[in-house]
C-alpha positions in Angstrom: 0.0 0.0 0.0 2.8 2.4 0.9 4.5 1.7 -2.5 1.2 2.4 -4.3 0.8 5.6 -2.4 4.4 6.8 -3.2 3.9 5.9 -6.8 0.7 7.9 -6.9 2.4 10.9 -5.3 5.2 10.7 -7.8 2.8 10.6 -10.7 0.9 13.6 -9.2 4.0 15.7 -8.7 5.3 14.8 -12.2 1.9 15.7 -13.7 1.8 19.0 -11.9 5.3 19.8 -13.0 4.3 19.1 -16.6 1.2 21.3 -16.3 3.2 24.0 -14.7 5.9 23.8 -17.4 3.2 24.0 -20.2 1.7 27.1 -18.6 5.1 28.7 -18.2 6.0 28.0 -21.8 2.8 29.6 -23.0 3.4 32.7 -20.9 7.1 33.1 -22.1 6.3 32.7 -25.7 8.4 31.8 -28.7 11.1 33.7 -30.7 12.2 32.0 -33.9 15.9 31.8 -34.6 15.1 32.2 -38.4 13.5 35.6 -38.2 14.7 37.5 -41.3 13.9 39.8 -44.2 12.7 37.8 -47.2 14.5 40.3 -49.4 17.9 40.8 -47.9 19.3 43.4 -50.4 17.6 46.6 -51.7 18.8 49.1 -54.3 17.1 52.5 -53.9 17.3 56.1 -55.1 17.2 58.4 -52.0 16.0 62.0 -51.7 12.6 61.7 -53.4 9.7 59.7 -52.0 9.5 57.7 -48.8 11.4 54.4 -49.0 10.2 51.3 -47.0 11.6 47.8 -46.9 9.5 44.7 -46.4 8.7 43.7 -42.9 10.5 41.0 -41.0 9.2 37.5 -41.6 8.8 36.3 -38.0 8.3 32.6 -38.6 5.6 32.1 -36.0 7.3 34.1 -33.3 5.0 35.3 -30.5 3.5 38.8 -31.2 4.0 41.5 -30.4 7.6 41.9 -31.4 9.8 45.0 -30.8 12.4 45.6 -33.5 15.2 48.2 -33.3 18.4 49.1 -35.3 21.5 48.0 -33.5 24.0 49.1 -36.1 24.4 50.5 -39.6 27.8 49.6 -40.9 29.9 48.9 -44.0 31.3 45.6 -45.2 34.3 46.0 -42.9 32.2 46.6 -39.8 32.8 50.3 -39.6 29.7 51.8 -37.9 28.1 54.9 -39.5 27.5 56.7 -36.2 26.7 60.1 -37.6 24.1 58.5 -40.0 22.5 56.7 -37.1 22.1 60.0 -35.2 21.0 61.9 -38.3 17.5 63.4 -38.0 15.4 65.2 -40.6 12.3 67.5 -40.6 9.7 65.5 -42.5 6.0 64.8 -42.5 3.6 62.2 -41.1 0.7 61.7 -43.4 -2.8 61.2 -41.9 -4.5 61.0 -45.3 -3.8 60.4 -49.0 -3.6 63.4 -51.3 -5.6 63.3 -54.6 -3.4 65.5 -56.7 -6.3 68.0 -57.1 -5.4 70.1 -54.1 -5.2 73.8 -54.9 -3.3 75.1 -51.9 -0.7 74.0 -49.4 -3.4 74.5 -46.7 -5.3 71.6 -48.1 -2.1 69.5 -48.1 -1.3 70.5 -44.5 -4.6 69.2 -43.3 -3.5 65.7 -44.1 0.1 65.8 -42.9 1.8 66.7 -39.7 5.4 68.1 -39.5 7.7 65.8 -37.5 11.4 65.3 -36.8 12.4 61.7 -37.4 15.6 59.7 -37.7 16.6 59.9 -41.3 16.7 56.1 -41.3 14.0 54.7 -39.1 12.4 51.4 -38.2 8.8 50.4 -37.5 9.3 48.7 -34.1 6.2 46.5 -34.6 7.3 44.8 -37.8 11.0 45.7 -38.5 10.2 47.7 -41.6 13.1 50.0 -42.5 12.1 53.6 -43.4 14.2 56.1 -45.3 12.7 59.6 -45.4 12.8 61.7 -48.6 14.6 64.5 -46.7 17.6 62.2 -46.0 19.8 63.7 -48.6 22.8 65.3 -46.9 25.7 63.9 -49.0 28.2 64.5 -46.2 26.2 62.2 -43.9 24.4 59.9 -46.3 26.4 59.5 -49.5 25.9 56.9 -52.2 27.0 53.6 -50.8 26.3 50.2 -49.3 24.7 50.2 -45.8 24.4 47.0 -43.8 21.9 46.7 -40.9 22.1 44.7 -37.7 18.6 44.4 -36.2 17.5 43.5 -32.6 14.2 41.7 -32.2 12.5 41.2 -28.8 9.3 39.6 -27.6 8.0 37.7 -24.6 10.2 34.7 -25.6 13.5 36.6 -25.4 15.6 38.7 -27.8 18.1 38.1 -30.6 20.4 40.2 -32.8 20.2 39.5 -36.5 23.7 40.3 -37.9 23.8 41.6 -41.5 20.0 41.4 -41.6 19.6 43.8 -44.5 21.8 45.5 -47.1 20.7 48.7 -48.8 22.6 50.1 -51.8 21.8 53.8 -52.2 22.2 56.3 -55.0 21.2 59.9 -54.3 18.6 61.3 -56.8 19.7 64.1 -59.1 18.7 67.8 -58.8 15.9 67.4 -61.3 13.8 64.7 -63.0 12.4 64.6 -66.6 10.2 62.1 -68.3 9.1 62.3 -72.0 5.5 61.6 -72.4 4.3 62.3 -76.0 4.1 64.4 -79.2 1.6 65.1 -81.9 2.3 66.7 -85.3 6.1 66.5 -84.8 8.5 63.5 -84.5 9.9 64.4 -81.0 11.5 66.8 -78.7 14.9 67.2 -77.1 14.6 68.7 -73.6 17.7 69.9 -71.6 17.6 71.2 -68.0 20.7 72.9 -66.6 21.2 74.8 -63.4 23.4 77.8 -64.1 23.2 79.7 -60.8 23.0 78.2 -57.4 20.7 79.6 -54.7 19.4 78.9 -51.3 16.1 80.6 -51.8 14.2 81.8 -54.8 14.3 79.8 -58.0 14.1 81.1 -61.6 13.2 79.0 -64.7 14.3 80.3 -68.1 12.3 78.4 -70.7 13.0 78.4 -74.4 11.2 76.5 -77.1 13.3 76.2 -80.3 12.5 75.3 -83.9 14.7 72.7 -85.6 16.9 75.5 -86.9 17.4 76.7 -83.3 15.4 79.9 -83.7 13.2 80.6 -80.7 9.4 80.4 -80.6 7.5 83.3 -78.9 6.1 81.8 -75.7 2.9 83.8 -76.2 2.1 81.6 -79.2 2.2 78.4 -77.2 -1.0 77.3 -75.4 -1.5 74.8 -72.6 -4.1 72.0 -72.7 -6.8 72.0 -70.0 -7.0 68.8 -68.0 -9.6 69.9 -65.6 -13.2 71.3 -65.8 -14.7 74.8 -65.8 -15.3 74.3 -62.1 -11.9 72.9 -61.4 -9.4 74.1 -64.0 -6.1 72.3 -64.3 -4.2 74.0 -67.2 -1.0 72.2 -68.0 1.2 75.2 -69.0 3.9 77.2 -67.4 1.4 79.3 -65.4 0.8 76.2 -63.3 3.6 74.7 -61.2 1.4 72.7 -58.9 1.3 74.2 -55.4 4.7 76.0 -55.7 3.9 79.7 -55.7 4.9 81.7 -58.8 6.0 85.2 -57.7 6.9 86.5 -61.2 6.0 85.4 -64.7 7.5 87.3 -67.7 7.1 86.5 -71.4 9.9 87.7 -73.8 9.8 87.2 -77.6 12.5 84.5 -77.3 11.9 83.0 -73.8 9.8 82.7 -70.7 11.1 83.6 -67.2 9.4 82.3 -64.1 10.4 83.0 -60.5 9.1 80.9 -57.6 9.6 81.1 -53.9 11.8 78.0 -54.0 11.8 74.3 -54.5 10.6 71.6 -55.0 8.7 72.3 -58.2 6.1 71.1 -57.8 5.5 70.3 -54.2 6.5 66.7 -53.5 4.5 64.3 -51.4 6.4 62.0 -49.1 4.4 58.9 -49.6 5.6 55.5 -50.4 5.3 54.2 -53.9 1.9 52.7 -54.6 0.2 54.7 -51.8 -1.3 57.9 -53.1 1.1 60.1 -55.0 4.7 59.5 -54.0 6.4 62.0 -56.3 4.4 64.8 -57.9 6.0 65.6 -61.3 4.7 68.6 -63.1 3.0 67.9 -66.4 3.6 70.4 -69.2 1.3 70.0 -72.3 1.7 72.7 -74.9 0.4 73.2 -78.5 0.5 75.6 -81.4 -2.0 75.5 -84.3 0.3 76.6 -87.1 1.9 80.0 -86.5 5.2 78.6 -85.1 6.3 76.0 -87.7 3.5 76.2 -90.3 1.5 73.3 -88.9 -0.2 72.1 -85.7 2.1 70.5 -83.1 1.7 69.3 -79.5 4.2 68.0 -76.9 3.9 67.0 -73.3 6.3 65.8 -70.6 6.7 65.6 -66.9 9.4 67.3 -64.8 10.4 68.3 -61.3 13.2 70.5 -59.9 14.5 69.8 -56.4 17.3 72.3 -56.0 16.9 76.1 -55.9 18.7 78.3 -58.3 18.5 79.5 -61.9 17.6 76.8 -64.4 17.7 76.9 -68.2 15.1 74.6 -69.7 15.3 74.2 -73.5 12.7 72.4 -75.6 13.9 71.7 -79.2 11.3 70.5 -81.6 12.1 67.7 -84.0 10.1 67.5 -87.3 
């Protein structure tokens, strides 16, 4: 009887220990040793829209997780300390712009000014964020940046060495994208900054025939993309939400002065969500007075650095 009693006690204690162990395991949680980014290398152009990596694949780890950047370094292990401390003035978006806004006041209703680390991380999923204002070449030049990431949850913590590599190239001071022509075979567009500035910006726009003689800007008309109630004329009078302070037509050129850059106002939203980069559409035509027949050309451009810019549009026909 005593042996049976002792055996029963042993089984009872063992059972309680197992139950206690199961409860303790459930409370502690699980952190997978294979947490990782599914895409381990990104190549990006910085200084335009918001850049975001994919989230960490947590492989069944207990939620929530807390992710942080431990180190940003090069291939030799040199830590970019200044970059890790680099902060920028940017915006947090509470809504999605439509592109039909007519004033900065309308834009400012859906964004909040904020100071953020130039290279940030979403702590809930490990997504790396690079803000469009992160463009100081002395701190964040073109290069290869390797990230060590710490992940914590109720099951413990781990550091993922060399978790993500981002290859960066800074964007240029302007962008241009040909869109189309009608009545001519093409256009050659050149954009060149001739005078640097820290404030106001001037655009000197010339449209040339194939023999390089200038076309009077008064003879070029812009196409209307909007409605009577909501006009959206795509000519040089309209540079998005960037305020024009002076507009002067000369027989051989057009001179436009703005308060600054960017032209147009750029939205800092990630690609695929709203309007990440607002390029300005120019869509001009002339019936027959300029080259003896109707022609039309349209393209998209943006200028990101203040100064004096020469923009030359040469017709091909």
